[in-house]
N, C-alpha and C positions, 0 to 999 in steps of 0.2 A: 313376614316376608318383605324383602326389600322392594322399594318402589322403583320403577323404570325411570330413568332420567328424562326430563322434559326436553323438547326440542331447543328451548333457550339454553338449558344447561349443556346440551351437546354442542351448540354453536359456540358458547364460551370456551368449552374444553378444546374445540378444534382451533380456536383463535390462539389459545395459550400454546398449544402444541406447535402451531405455525410460527409463532414469534419466539419460542424458546431458544432456537439457535442464535438469534439476534441478541437476546439478553445474556446468553452464556458467553458469547464472543466478547461483548463489552465487559462483562464481569471478569473474565480471564485476563483481559488486558489491564483492567484496573487493579486486580489482585497481584499482577506481576510487577507493578511499579512503573509500567510503561504507560504513557498518556495516550488516550484516544482523542484525536482531533475532533472538536465540536464545530469548528469554523470552516470545514471543507479544505483542510490543509492536506497536502500530499508530500510524501518523501519517497525517493528512489533508493531502494535497499537491495543488498545481495540476498539471493534466495538461500534458504537453509541447506538445500541439496546441491548447491553448486560446488563443483570440484575445485580444489585449491589451485590447481594449475590454471584453470580457466579464470579464476578470481585474480590470480597474480598477473596474468596477461592483460586482463581488462584494467587493472589498476595501473600497470605500466603504460598502457596506451592512454588512459584518461588523464594521467598526471604528466604526460610528456608534452613538451612545447610544440612538437610537430604532429601531435595527435589531438587529444581532447582538450588540452589546456585547462584542465580543472586546477583549482587552488588546493594543493594537497599539503600545505604547510602544517596543518593541524594533525596530520597523521605521521609527520616526521618526528624523529627524536626530539623531545622537549616540547612538542605540540600538545594541545589540550586533549586531543583524541588519540595520542600515541599509545598503542597497546600491542606490542610485538607478537604475543601468541595468538591474537585474535584477528586473523586474516579477513574473516567475514566482516568484522566491524570496520576495518580499514577500507575494504572494498566498498561497503555501504557509504562511507563518508565520501570517497572519491566519486562513486556513482552519482550521489545526490548533488554534489557540487557541479559535476558535469551537466546533469539533468537541468539544474537551475539555470546554468549559463546557456544552455541550448533552447530555453524558452519555458521550462517548467511544465505546468499542466497544459499549456497550449501546444506543447510537443511531446505527447506521451511516448512516441516512438523512440525518443532519446533515452528511455529507461528500459533497456533490454539487455544490452551487452551480451549478445549471442545467447540469450536465454538464461543468463546468470543473475538477472536483476528483475525486480518487480515494484510496482507502485504500492504504497500502503498508506493508510490513515492513522497508523500507530506511530507515535512520535518515537524515533530511535535515540533521541538525546539522552545522555546519562551523565550526571554530575556536571563537571565543567565542559564536557564535550557536547556542545550544542550543534544540532543539525538544523540549518535554515530550512524552511518549508516553501512550497509553492501552493498557491490557492487553487483549489480544483474548480473546473468549470461548473457552472450552475446546472446544466442539463446536457443530455445527449450522450453519444457513445463515440469513441475515437478509435480508429484502427489505422495503422500506418506502417510503412516499411521504409527505412532510410539506411543508406550505406555510407559510412564515414571513412575517408581516407582515399588515396589515389591508387592503391595497388590491391591485389587480391589477398595479400597477407594482412590487411587491415581488418578490424572487426566489423561485422555486419549486425544491424539491429532490426528487430521486428517486434512490435508490441500491439497489444489490444487492451483497452481499458474500458470498463463499464462502471456506472455509479452503483453504490450500495443499494440493495433491494429491500432492506429492512423497513425503511420508512413507508415504502409502498405496500408491503405486507400489512403493516399496522393500519394504514389508511383503508385498504380494501376490507380487512376483517372488521374494522369498526363500522364501516359503511353498511356491510351486510348485516351486522348485529343490530344497528339502528333501523335499517329497513325492516328486519324481522320483527323487532319490538313494536314498531309503529303500526304493523299490520295485525297485531294480536287482538 
């Protein structure tokens, strides 16, 4: 007859189940050849579900001299990040350059592009196409809304950013386990 698990075994199993999403996300990123930032770096990239029309409009604004003034030379023909069929990749490069020029992690609202962009800790660089990064803030949560441009036809940005919760889950689960073990 199988023996019932001890409270310590149940606590260990619960900790593993709580932390599994953190490990699988890191493993998936590592397995895909995309680097995960360990130094608190952030990139502003196009969302996977963003519509092509919205991405193209946002690229046009971000790269224009009377709009975002991002340096988009890398996504022009002959540039290190030029990849014509990949509009999302072009948008990500333009969004990231604009985000960095607008203050980077100190200005997370600059990475929204009407909901077409988001902050990520996954390095989108590939081959000779290198995306510069912004160092993320050490603590806190940022929420902001900023409108860029002088007319109602300009793009509006709204963004919320919160730090990764995996380190906190690890800390809490280890603290609970240590507390439980010392009271046996």
